[in-house]
C-alpha positions in Angstrom: -1.1 -17.7 22.2 -3.8 -15.4 20.6 -3.2 -15.2 16.7 -2.8 -11.5 15.7 -6.2 -10.0 13.7 -5.9 -10.0 9.9 -5.0 -7.1 8.6 -8.7 -5.6 7.5 -9.3 -5.6 11.4 -6.2 -3.9 12.3 -6.7 -0.2 12.1 -4.0 2.7 12.2 -4.1 6.4 13.3 -3.8 7.1 9.0 -6.7 5.3 8.0 -9.2 7.7 7.9 -7.0 10.5 6.2 -6.3 7.9 3.9 -9.6 6.8 2.9 -10.5 10.9 2.6 -7.4 11.4 0.4 -8.0 8.4 -2.3 -11.4 8.0 -2.4 -11.6 4.5 -1.7 -11.1 2.4 1.9 -7.8 0.9 2.8 -9.4 -2.7 1.7 -10.0 -1.5 -1.3 -6.9 0.4 -1.9 -4.9 -2.8 -0.8 -6.9 -4.7 -3.5 -6.2 -2.1 -6.0 -2.4 -2.3 -5.5 -2.5 -6.5 -5.6 -4.5 -5.9 -9.0 -1.6 -3.4 -10.6 -3.9 -0.9 -11.1 -2.4 2.1 -9.0 0.1 4.9 -10.1 3.3 5.1 -8.3 2.6 7.7 -5.8 -0.5 5.6 -5.1 1.0 2.0 -4.9 3.9 3.7 -2.8 1.3 4.5 -0.1 -0.2 1.7 -0.1 2.9 -0.2 0.3 3.5 1.7 3.5 0.8 1.4 5.1 0.7 -2.9 4.4 4.1 -1.5 6.8 2.3 0.5 9.2 -0.6 -2.3 9.5 2.2 -4.9 10.2 3.9 -3.0 13.0 0.6 -1.7 14.6 -0.1 -5.6 14.7 3.1 -6.3 17.0 2.2 -3.3 19.2 -0.7 -4.4 20.0 0.5 -8.1 20.7 3.0 -7.0 22.8 0.6 -5.0 24.8 -1.7 -7.6 25.1 0.7 -10.0 26.1 1.7 -7.6 28.9 -1.7 -7.2 30.3 -1.8 -10.9 30.9 0.9 -11.1 32.5 -0.3 -8.5 35.2 -3.2 -10.2 35.7 -2.6 -13.7 35.3 -2.2 -16.0 38.4 1.3 -16.3 37.7 3.3 -16.6 41.1 5.1 -13.1 41.8 8.4 -14.0 41.7 11.6 -12.4 40.0 11.0 -15.0 36.8 8.0 -13.1 36.5 9.0 -9.7 36.3 12.3 -10.9 34.6 8.9 -11.9 31.5 7.8 -8.3 32.2 10.7 -6.3 32.3 11.6 -8.6 28.5 7.9 -7.8 27.2 8.4 -4.3 28.1 11.6 -4.0 25.9 9.8 -5.9 22.9 6.7 -3.4 23.3 9.0 -0.4 23.3 10.7 -1.6 20.2 7.8 -2.1 18.3 6.0 1.1 19.4 9.3 2.6 17.7 9.0 0.4 14.9 5.6 1.6 14.4 6.4 5.6 15.1 8.6 4.9 12.1 6.2 3.3 9.7 4.0 5.8 10.2 6.2 8.6 9.6 7.2 6.9 5.8 3.3 6.4 5.6 2.2 9.6 6.4 4.9 11.3 3.7 3.7 9.2 1.2 0.1 10.2 2.2 1.5 14.1 2.3 2.3 14.1 -1.5 -1.3 12.7 -2.8 -2.9 15.3 -0.3 -0.8 17.8 -2.2 -2.2 17.1 -5.5 -4.8 18.5 -7.3 -8.3 16.6 -6.9 -8.6 14.4 -9.4 -11.4 14.5 -11.7 -14.3 12.2 -11.5 -13.9 9.7 -14.1 -16.3 9.4 -16.5 -18.6 6.0 -17.3 -17.7 4.0 -19.7 -18.9 0.9 -21.6 -19.0 -2.6 -19.5 -17.1 -3.9 -22.8 -14.6 -1.4 -22.1 -14.2 -1.7 -18.5 -13.6 -5.5 -19.7 -10.8 -4.5 -21.8 -9.4 -2.2 -19.6 -9.3 -5.0 -16.7 -7.7 -7.5 -19.5 -5.1 -4.9 -20.5 -4.1 -4.2 -16.5 -3.1 -8.0 -17.0 -0.6 -7.6 -19.6 -1.5 -6.8 -23.2 0.8 -6.6 -26.4 -1.0 -5.5 -30.5 0.7 -8.0 -32.9 0.7 -7.8 -36.5 0.7 -11.0 -38.6 3.5 -11.8 -40.6 1.5 -12.7 -44.0 -2.2 -11.2 -43.5 -1.2 -8.2 -41.5 -4.0 -8.6 -39.2 -3.7 -6.4 -35.8 -4.3 -8.6 -32.7 -4.5 -8.4 -29.1 -3.1 -10.2 -26.8 -4.1 -10.9 -23.4 -3.5 -13.5 -20.5 -7.4 -13.7 -20.0 -7.9 -14.0 -24.0 -10.2 -11.3 -23.9 -11.6 -10.6 -27.5 -10.4 -6.8 -27.7 -10.4 -5.3 -31.7 -7.7 -3.4 -32.7 -10.8 -0.8 -33.0 -11.4 -0.6 -29.5 -7.9 -0.7 -28.8 -7.8 2.8 -30.8 -10.6 3.5 -29.1 -9.1 3.5 -25.3 -6.1 4.6 -26.8 -7.6 7.9 -28.5 -9.4 8.5 -24.9 -6.1 8.4 -23.2 -7.0 4.8 -21.5 -4.3 2.9 -22.6 -1.3 3.5 -24.7 1.4 1.6 -26.6 5.5 1.2 -26.3 6.0 1.8 -29.9 9.7 1.3 -29.9 8.9 -2.5 -29.9 7.8 -3.6 -33.6 4.7 -4.8 -34.1 5.4 -8.4 -35.7 6.9 -8.8 -31.7 4.6 -7.5 -30.0 4.1 -3.6 -28.8 3.3 -3.7 -25.2 -0.3 -2.2 -24.5 -0.1 -0.6 -20.9 -3.1 1.3 -18.8 -2.4 5.1 -18.1 -3.2 6.8 -15.1 -6.7 8.0 -16.4 -7.2 4.4 -17.4 -6.6 3.0 -13.5 -8.7 6.0 -12.5 -11.4 4.4 -14.2 -11.0 0.9 -13.0 -10.3 2.1 -9.6 -13.7 4.9 -9.5 -16.8 3.8 -7.8 -19.0 1.7 -10.3 -23.4 2.2 -10.6 -24.8 -0.6 -10.3 -26.7 -0.5 -13.0 -27.5 1.7 -16.1 -28.1 5.2 -16.1 -31.8 6.0 -14.9 -34.2 7.3 -17.3 -36.3 10.0 -17.6 -39.6 9.1 -16.2 -41.8 8.1 -18.9 -44.8 10.6 -19.5 -48.0 9.2 -18.2 -50.3 8.2 -21.0 -52.7 11.0 -22.2 -55.9 11.4 -20.1 -58.6 9.8 -22.1 -62.0 11.9 -21.7 -65.2 10.4 -20.8 -67.9 10.1 -22.4 -70.6 11.0 -20.4 -74.0 8.9 -21.3 -77.3 10.3 -22.7 -79.8 11.3 -20.2 -82.9 9.0 -20.7 
């Protein structure tokens, strides 16, 4: 029995629409979902697409199995007919489940397609990107009981100063749950804008600088004639 292809090789009828709507490949959409960087609507789409891929794999498996039964050197007898009938039933059930999963994924996709196109997030400094990545994994703002010093604790122990946190908060990239006292730790989470910054394509290098002006031409000095 040939194993099913990995998810990244299994295409669905909605892949092109999904990639156009979200601006990422379906593989990137799944990775962002696993990293917890998606808002509710995009997370629902990623989950629905994952289920659709699994259903598509089942359809492919039963279809390949049916083709092998029909083209193999097995004796043509009642046992073969029984196996073919059973595989046909399994293929029909898999196709029905695939259609249901596709309907669910299409509904999740339509809600995103109906939204106003998001503005392209601006580029931010690399240290702020690192801070957002750390906050995405869970962060809390603590106030020391004695010194009253404010610190941000993250699972990765990435250093985030309070001033940097304030800047990210002022830019609308993170938010704090002020219902918790700072002595116990106020949870810090990404906003939709913060998630969009992390999931947007980033330039490979720093912004290109304007080309340098050519050095001034040095006038040539003609030698005196002898």
